[in-house]
C-alpha positions in Angstrom: -5.3 -0.4 -1.5 -7.4 2.8 -1.6 -4.6 5.1 -3.3 -4.4 2.7 -6.1 -8.3 2.6 -6.7 -8.5 6.5 -6.5 -5.7 6.9 -9.0 -7.3 4.3 -11.3 -10.8 5.7 -11.0 -9.8 9.4 -11.6 -7.7 8.5 -14.7 -10.6 6.4 -16.2 -13.4 8.6 -15.1 -11.8 11.7 -16.8 -10.6 10.3 -20.0 -12.7 7.4 -20.9 -16.0 9.1 -20.5 -15.3 12.1 -22.7 -18.9 11.6 -24.3 -20.6 11.7 -20.9 -23.2 14.4 -20.0 -21.0 15.6 -17.3 -18.4 17.1 -19.9 -18.3 20.5 -18.3 -17.5 19.0 -14.9 -14.8 17.1 -16.4 -13.2 20.0 -18.1 -13.4 22.0 -15.1 -11.9 19.4 -12.9 -9.0 18.7 -15.5 -8.1 22.4 -15.4 -8.4 22.6 -11.5 -11.4 24.7 -11.3 -13.0 22.5 -8.6 -15.8 24.9 -7.8 -17.3 24.5 -11.2 -16.5 20.8 -11.3 -18.3 20.2 -8.1 -21.4 22.3 -9.3 -21.6 20.3 -12.6 -20.9 16.9 -11.1 -23.5 17.7 -8.3 -26.2 18.7 -11.0 -25.4 15.6 -13.1 -25.2 13.2 -10.2 -28.8 14.5 -8.8 -29.9 13.6 -12.4 -28.7 10.1 -11.9 -25.4 10.1 -13.8 -23.4 7.4 -12.1 -20.0 8.8 -13.4 -20.7 12.1 -11.9 -21.8 10.3 -8.7 -18.5 8.4 -8.6 -16.5 11.6 -9.1 -18.2 13.5 -6.4 -17.6 10.5 -4.0 -14.0 10.7 -4.7 -13.8 14.5 -4.5 -15.5 14.2 -1.0 -13.3 11.4 0.0 -10.1 13.1 -1.1 -11.0 16.7 -0.2 -10.6 17.8 -3.7 -12.3 21.3 -3.8 -14.4 20.4 -0.9 -13.9 19.4 2.8 -13.4 15.8 3.3 -16.7 14.3 4.1 -16.8 10.5 4.4 -20.5 10.2 4.7 -21.1 12.1 1.5 -18.4 10.2 -0.3 -19.9 6.9 0.7 -23.4 8.2 -0.2 -22.4 9.1 -3.7 -20.1 6.2 -4.5 -22.7 3.8 -3.4 -25.2 5.5 -5.6 -22.9 5.0 -8.5 -22.0 1.3 -7.5 -25.8 0.4 -7.2 -26.1 1.9 -10.9 -23.4 -0.4 -12.2 -20.5 1.8 -12.2 -17.3 -0.4 -12.5 -14.9 1.7 -10.3 -17.5 2.6 -7.7 -18.4 -1.0 -7.2 -14.7 -1.8 -6.8 -14.5 1.0 -4.2 -17.6 0.0 -2.3 -16.6 -3.4 -2.3 -13.2 -2.8 -0.7 -15.1 -0.4 1.9 -17.5 -3.4 2.8 -14.7 -5.7 2.9 -12.6 -3.5 5.2 -15.4 -1.8 7.3 -14.2 1.5 6.2 -16.7 4.2 6.3 -19.3 1.6 6.4 -20.3 -1.3 8.6 -18.3 -4.5 7.7 -20.5 -6.8 5.4 -18.8 -9.4 3.5 -21.9 -10.1 1.6 -22.1 -6.8 0.1 -18.2 -6.8 -0.5 -18.4 -9.9 -2.6 -21.5 -8.6 -4.3 -19.8 -5.4 -5.5 -16.4 -6.9 -5.9 -17.8 -9.8 -8.2 -19.7 -7.3 -10.3 -16.6 -5.2 -10.9 -14.4 -8.1 -11.3 -16.4 -9.6 -14.0 -15.8 -6.4 -15.8 -12.0 -6.9 -15.4 -11.4 -4.2 -12.8 -8.0 -5.1 -11.2 -8.6 -3.8 -7.8 -11.6 -5.7 -7.4 -10.0 -8.9 -8.6 -7.3 -8.5 -6.1 -9.7 -7.8 -3.2 -11.8 -10.7 -4.1 -8.7 -12.8 -4.4 -8.0 -11.8 -0.7 -11.6 -12.9 0.4 -11.2 -16.4 -1.4 -7.8 -16.7 0.2 -8.8 -15.9 3.8 -12.4 -17.3 3.6 -14.1 -14.0 4.3 -17.9 -14.2 3.7 -17.1 -17.2 1.5 -15.5 -20.7 1.7 -11.8 -20.6 1.6 -10.5 -21.4 -1.9 -6.9 -21.0 -2.7 -7.5 -21.9 -6.3 -9.9 -19.3 -6.8 -7.9 -16.7 -5.1 -5.1 -17.4 -7.3 -7.3 -17.0 -10.4 -8.3 -13.6 -9.2 -4.7 -12.5 -8.2 -3.5 -13.6 -11.5 -6.0 -11.7 -13.4 -5.1 -8.7 -11.3 -1.5 -9.1 -11.5 -1.5 -9.3 -15.3 -3.0 -5.7 -15.3 -0.1 -4.5 -13.1 -1.9 -4.3 -9.7 0.8 -4.2 -7.1 -1.2 -5.6 -4.2 -2.3 -8.6 -6.2 1.1 -9.2 -7.6 2.4 -9.2 -3.9 -0.4 -11.5 -2.8 0.1 -13.9 -5.7 3.8 -14.2 -5.1 3.2 -15.4 -1.6 0.9 -18.1 -2.9 3.8 -19.2 -5.3 6.2 -19.2 -2.4 3.9 -21.4 -0.2 2.5 -23.5 -2.9 -1.2 -22.7 -2.0 -3.7 -22.7 -4.8 -0.6 -23.0 -7.3 2.6 -25.0 -7.7 5.6 -23.6 -5.9 7.5 -21.4 -8.0 10.3 -19.2 -6.4 11.7 -17.4 -9.4 8.2 -16.4 -10.5 7.4 -15.2 -6.9 10.6 -13.2 -6.8 9.7 -11.6 -10.2 6.3 -10.8 -9.0 7.7 -9.2 -5.8 10.1 -7.1 -7.8 7.2 -5.8 -10.1 5.0 -4.8 -6.8 7.9 -3.3 -4.9 8.9 -1.1 -7.8 5.5 0.3 -7.9 6.0 1.1 -4.2 3.9 -1.5 -2.3 5.7 -1.6 1.0 4.5 -5.1 1.9 6.3 -6.4 -1.3 9.4 -4.3 -0.4 9.4 -6.1 2.8 8.9 -9.4 1.4 11.7 -8.9 -0.9 14.0 -7.9 1.9 13.0 -11.1 3.8 13.5 -13.5 1.0 17.0 -11.7 0.2 18.0 -12.1 3.9 16.7 -15.5 4.5 18.0 -17.3 1.4 15.1 -20.0 1.1 13.4 -18.3 -1.9 16.3 -16.4 -3.6 19.9 -16.3 -3.1 20.8 -14.5 -0.1 21.8 -10.8 -0.8 22.1 -8.8 2.4 22.8 -5.4 0.5 19.4 -6.0 -1.7 17.7 -7.0 1.4 18.7 -3.7 3.3 17.6 -1.6 0.3 14.2 -3.0 0.1 13.7 -2.8 4.1 14.9 0.7 3.9 12.3 1.6 1.3 9.4 -0.3 3.1 10.6 1.1 6.5 10.3 4.6 5.0 6.7 4.0 4.4 6.0 3.1 7.9 6.3 -0.7 7.7 7.4 -1.6 11.3 8.5 -5.2 10.3 11.0 -3.7 7.9 12.1 -1.3 10.5 12.8 -4.2 12.9 14.6 -6.2 10.2 16.6 -3.3 8.9 17.6 -2.5 12.5 18.8 -6.1 13.0 21.0 -5.8 9.7 22.6 -2.7 11.3 23.0 -4.5 14.6 24.8 -7.3 13.0 26.4 -5.7 10.0 24.8 -7.7 7.2 24.9 -5.9 4.1 25.4 -2.7 5.8 28.2 -1.2 8.0 27.4 -2.2 11.6 25.9 0.6 13.4 24.2 0.3 16.7 23.1 3.9 16.7 21.0 3.3 13.6 19.8 -0.1 14.7 18.5 1.4 18.0 16.7 4.2 16.1 15.0 1.9 13.9 14.0 -0.6 16.7 12.7 2.6 18.6 10.4 3.4 15.5 9.4 -0.1 15.2 8.2 -0.4 18.8 5.9 2.7 18.3 4.1 1.0 15.6 4.0 -2.5 17.0 3.3 -4.3 20.3 5.3 -7.3 19.5 7.7 -8.4 22.1 10.5 -9.0 19.7 10.7 -5.2 18.7 10.9 -4.2 22.5 13.4 -6.7 23.1 15.5 -5.7 20.3 15.2 -2.1 21.3 16.2 -2.7 24.8 19.3 -5.0 23.9 20.5 -2.3 21.4 20.2 0.5 24.0 22.5 -1.5 26.5 25.1 -1.5 23.9 25.1 2.1 23.3 27.8 4.5 25.0 26.7 7.9 26.4 27.9 9.6 23.2 25.9 6.9 21.1 22.7 7.8 23.0 22.9 11.4 22.3 23.4 10.5 18.7 20.5 8.0 18.6 18.1 10.7 20.2 19.1 13.2 17.5 18.7 10.5 14.8 15.3 9.5 16.0 14.2 13.3 16.1 15.3 13.5 12.5 13.4 10.5 11.6 10.3 12.0 13.1 10.8 15.2 11.2 12.3 14.2 7.9 11.2 10.6 7.5 13.5 7.5 7.9 15.0 7.6 4.5 16.1 11.3 4.5 17.2 11.1 8.1 19.6 8.1 7.4 20.9 9.7 4.2 21.7 12.7 6.3 23.1 10.8 9.1 25.5 8.7 6.9 26.5 11.7 4.8 27.2 14.2 7.6 28.0 12.2 10.7 29.8 9.2 9.2 31.2 10.9 6.4 29.9 8.3 4.0 30.2 10.3 0.9 28.3 7.8 -1.4 25.2 8.9 0.5 25.8 12.7 -0.1 24.7 12.8 -3.8 
C-alpha cells in the first residue's frame, strides 16, 4: 500500500499546492535539485508548513536527496498529519494500522484514517475498510467496510478494488456479484496489484466465479509470481506440473515450487517441491538448477522468457 500513497502524495503535494509558501522547494524538487528542495522544505517545515513537513517526511522515507531515515520521516509526517494534512493523515493512519515505523495503535490509525477518509482520500478509505472488515480497533462491520472500499475503488485504488471484489465473491456486506468481482479484479490487476493478479488466476483456474480459462490463469499467476507472490508461484507451478493452460514442464514446476518454499513455510509448497524433484531426471535437475539461478538474478518473468525462448525453442517468447 505504501507505494500507492507515496505516488499520490507526491503528485498532489507538488502540483496542487502551487500557491504554498514552499514554492521554492517545490520548484527545486521538480527539477531534481534535492539539496535546495531539502533546505527550503526544512525551513518551511520548521515554520509549521504542513505540506513542507509532509514532503520532508516522504523524502526521508524514500531516500530522495537524503539518506533514508525512518525516525525523521515519521516525525515530519506525524507533524503534518496533526495539522490536518490529508495525505500525511492517510500515511500515518496506515503506519499505525500496520505498526510500521511506529508502535501499532489501532485507535490512532482509525483517528487519522477517518480524518483523511472524510476528505475523500482513497488510500485512507481503503485502509479504513480493511479495519472494519477485520475488526481492527473497532467492531467488525462488513457493510461499513464495503462502503469505504466502494468509495476508494471508484477513485481507482487497486487495493480497495481487490478487497471489494472479495466481498462480492463471498457476499459479505454486499450481495454476491461474480461479474462485478471479476471486473474489479481486472482493474486492480492491470494496475499491478499482485494480490488481485493472484485472485484473478485463482478464479480462472477454479471456475466457481468465472469460466475456467487456464491460459488466463497462468498469465496472471506469472505476473503475480514475478512480484514475489508465493501463492502464485505455487499455483503456477501446479499448472506446469499438470499442463493446464501451459505446456507441461516439470523443470519449471520444480523451480517455481522451490521459490515458493523460500517465501512460505506452508507444508503444501514443500510437498509439491519434493514431489516435483522426484520426477526430475538427472538432466532435468541440472536444468532446474540453472533456471533457479536465473530466476534469482533476472527475476521470474525474465528467467522464464529466456528459458522458453532459448532452451525450449518456443519462439513466441522470443519477441
